[in-house]
Phi, psi and omega in degrees: 000132187247128178242115186271144172090144176220114180254190176127160180277151178295146181242030178098150180269197182286144178295144186257323177070190181266162178294149179286142181289155180284138181247127177277123184265122183274316183254155180301143176233154181294151175297142178292150179285174178302323178281126180271011181277074179288161182259025178297134180299150178286147178279165185302332183270014180282346180066238184267006182287148185231148168283171182294328175298313182295319178298315182296318179297317180294325182275351179075032180230183179260159178299320180299317180293319179298318178295322180295315179301318179298322181292337177274353182085014182285340172232149181293164178299152179282171173269131185252138174232099186068237180262005183254134176259135181238148179236158183235196184295326181295318177300315179298318180297319178296317178298319180294327178291321176302317180294322179296319179291322177299325179296337176275358180085015178292141169283164178298328179293318179291323178297320180296319179296318181296315181294328177296332182282347181279143177301134183295337181270007182302132183283167176301318180296320181292318179296321179297317178295318178300316181294323177298320180292332183269349182301132183297143178280343179274149181283339181225141173288159176302145181251131178274127182221159172278175178298319181295319177296326179293318176300319180295318177295327180281343181074020181196163174272115183281133174284166179297325177295317178295320177297319177300322179290321177298324178292319179292326178282356180061026174281328173228162181216139178289129182290165183297330181284351178074000182248342180235174181234148173263120180266123180261161183303337184278006183300313181304319180292320179294321177296324179298331180295332181295336183270356178270146182277066182226147175298137180298326181296327177294326178292318180298315179295321177297318179298318179297320180294316179299313182299316181300313182286326180291323176297315179298317180295317179298319178299315183292317179294324178298317182296319178298314181296320181295312187276326186263342184239301189289312183300311176300324180295319181286344182285349180236157175283142182222151176286160176304326179294318179295322177294320178295321179294323177294322178299317178293324179298314179296321179295318179294327181298329178298310181300315183294323180295316179298317179296320180296321179298316179296313180297319178298319177294317178298318178297315181295322179296319179296323179294324177297315179298316180298319179295320181293326178290324181290335180283346181277000000 
């Protein structure tokens, strides 16, 4: 479920602390590089500030990638103390949001446009809630493969007709370059259908029906979450602990929702069977 936009009043910037003491260097040291983002450990009075090494480790990315994202403006400039650059919770929240958007297949250009639309004064708590709302429901992002790699994943040489069915079932998708395919998590189930003694057209129609109703259900549930849960929560000030608890609540809601959808379908299918029996 996707909730766009993050509003709210600013809750203060990064802590500044005292200036770092001057250190007398006894032996020669190398000249600093053009980038002043040294990997010197933070001192005890830095609070929640992080070096670029620490920030990258917390975000699950590399220093090189973090610097690249910073050059694109995906995270705000760091706070500098002398020759050392420090990052805070807002930088971490933005990096985590970049990863969440990448899981949805967003390009860096699209991510840049999205982050630009967010209020610059958005607090860490608001960014965390936004990222939770944007986190992909699938466990794996789509994988780009060639036709030969797709055959290997399928465990068979797919005919053009079978490939066409997989495209209609949305198990695979033609990539923008027209030469590769995006493999979605539903590929194993779609391949299993080829081994069933059923007309392929019936599978396509069934998939279309499922997709149509699931889209409608997702839209309706998202609107309920937005108006009844997220909007009232954002209308008030909250402590970091309350924001973290709300983040865990939304994450748990995903599991409960998926289980409820399965149970709801089972109940509806049983009702169809019972109605058919009563008509006899």
